[in-house]
C-alpha positions, 0 to 999 in steps of 0.5 A: 558199644553204645547204650542204644545198641546194647542187648537190653535196649534191642530187646526192649524195642522188640517188645514194644513192636509186638502187638496183639492182632485180632478183633476188638472185644467190643465186636465179639460181645454181640457175636457171643450173645448171638452164639448163646441164642443159637445154642439155646435154640438148638437146645430147645430141639433136644428138650422137645425130643426128650418131651421136656416142653417147658424147658424147650419153651424157656430155651426159645425165650432165651434165644428171643432175649439174646436176639433182642440184645445182640443188635442193641449191644452192637450199636451201643459198643460201636461193634456192628459188623457185616459178619455179625449181621449175617451170623445173626440172620442164620441164627434167627433162622435156626432159632425161630424158623426150625426150632418152633415148628419142631417143638410143635410137631413133637407137641401135637403134630405126630412126626409119623403122620403124612401131613405133619410135615406140611405146616412145618415146611410152610412155616420154615420156608416163610421164615426164610423168606421173611429174613431174606426180605429183611436183609434186603431192606437194610441197604434201602436208603429210599425208605420214607422216614416214618417207615423206620418205626414199623416192621413189614410183617411179623418179626422173627422172634414174635412169629416164633412165640406166636406159633408156640401158643399151643405149648404155652396154653397147654403148659398153663392148663397142666400147671393149673389142673385143667385137663380139658384145655390141656387136651385141646392144646394137644390137638393137631389142628390147633398147632397146624393152624398156628403154624400156617397163620403165623407163616402168612403173617411173616411174609405179609406186608402188614406194618407192625410197630417196631418200638425202636423210635416209639415215643410215649406221650407224657400222659401215658407214661405212668399207666404204661409203667404200672401196666408193665409192673403188673404184667411182670407180676403176672409173668412170675405168678403164671408164666405160661398163661402170661405168654399166651395172653401176650400173643393174643394182645400182640395180634390185637395190636395189628389193626391199630399198628396198620392204622397208625402206619397209614395215618403217618403215610397220609400226613407225609404225602400231604406234607410233600404235596403241600411243599410241591404246590408252594414251589409251583406257586412261588418258583422264584423263591424256589430257584433262589433256595436252590441257588 
């Protein structure tokens, strides 16, 4: 019996052939983050049923953070997949389309009321339409370059946090002993107005900065860092007031974002028209370039 045909060598070859089949861990990490966000969004519903609205708000903030991380981590680890994109979209619908209006319904809209379900349905339907439109534009290769810096309508996490403005306002008022403001935050019409208004912003075509490829001028880097540090300090000291103020600041940014979009669009159209006129005036050079 030769050494190659001995039982030990055969066993070694069999061991070498055994390979673990499955997905790379890089592909699992983003999905794990999405799962954590989904569980946090579902937990907010439970907390709202128990009347623990501060816990419900924290759970939705965790879901928003996970939603902001999973896509970036997937691109960083080269772990993007079609499954991950679909899973993320379904998780966003539950966390930002179902949980926030449910929390608000338990907060102020009185579930037994006949009209409480109207803003709930309106917000959830608009969130579904917004996510479907976003998924449909992922495969659009004809979008202009400047459009990559903008969302079309308010993104899902921002819409959820805007809708929760009454909760943030009420929690801050209760924290600081302001009963009039706390009572005002529980009025049904305020929660209904926030849900309906945010629903229209979700399905609107208002261009909103995405901050993905946003470049900060050198002159504004230091003020931006100082402002971020100041806001972080306020967030630690008065978290609910800082979140309510962030929603108002975000709404105040919309006109500036729209103006920036149209400025970039006019510049792109002017550049394209200039190239067209140059080709018309110098057809020989254009033909030579094509050749």
